[in-house]
Residue, then its C-alpha position, 0 to 999 in steps of 0.5 A: m459452473e466451475i470458477a478456477l481459482t487464479w491469482n488474478l481472480v485472488i487479487l481482483i478479490i482483495f481489491v474488492v475487499l479492500f475498496a469496499y471497505n475503504f468505501l464504508l470508511g468514509q472520505n476521511a478515513t480513506i485519506k487518512l489510510i492512504i497517509s498511513i500507507y505512505i508512511a508505513i512504506l518509508t518506515a517498513d523500508g527504513v527499518a529494515r534497511i537499518l536492520k540489514d545495514f547496521v544488524l546483519d551485514q555487521s555481524p557474522g553470527f547473525q549471517q551465519l543464523i540466516g544462512n541464504s534466507e535473507a531475502e526471505i527474512f527482510t520480505g517478513i520484516r517489511l511486510i510485519l513492519f508494513l503491516a503494523a504501522i499502518v494498523i498503529f498510524v491508523v488507530k492511534g495516529a495523532f493526525h485528523i483528516s477533515i476534507e471540505k464538503h463539496d456542494h455536489w453529491m455526485l461529485r463527492m462519492v466520485i472523489h471518494t471512490v477514486f480515493a477509496a480505488l487508489s487506496a486498495a490499489l496502493f496496499l496491494a502494489t505495496v504488498l506484492i512489492y513486499l511479498s516478491g522480496n524488494s523494497f517499494v522505495e528502493g526500486l525493484m530487482v527481481a519481481k519477475e522470478v516470483n510465481i505470482y507475476e508469472e501468473s497474473l497480468l494484475a500482478q504484473v500491472l501492480i509490480n510493475y507500475y508501482q511508482f505509478w500507484f504510489s504516486l497516483p493518490a498523491i496526484a488525485f490528492l492535488v487535483s481534487s484541492f480544487l474542486f473544494d468550496g471551503k465548507e468543512e464535512e461534517d463527521 
């Protein structure tokens, strides 16, 4: 049996690995990771925009140095800042998450599964947006020119509906807050 390596398969494998990782982290750590991803998105986009507006655009020397590779440089900057911010927030973040525990184990598992899937989707959508040379916050401009976008239906869904993937975890937080009964979960 031969399996052709396509972008859909690569994205699906990465999603499954991220989902499994989130599921192993536990519900509190998964929610902390989602919040860290939100903060990292804003951090990466904000710092990259500051660098562009106040360093690159103000300095003819930098513009000559980078030439026509401005988009690639800011793609790398956003991606590096995003990943570094996530690691810093998760490892050294000065906040802790403690979700109340629902009485029924099956509902707890369903909620945790949903959060693990949403975390993986949000992370993948963000990385694809950054790899396409765009800002997650500013929106899409040229994502359709990226090779992955043309060859992968999953990449198209993640990129085209990035607002959905960005807002869905927050909506899930709101909806799940009605399901808890007031007891804190023990770590």
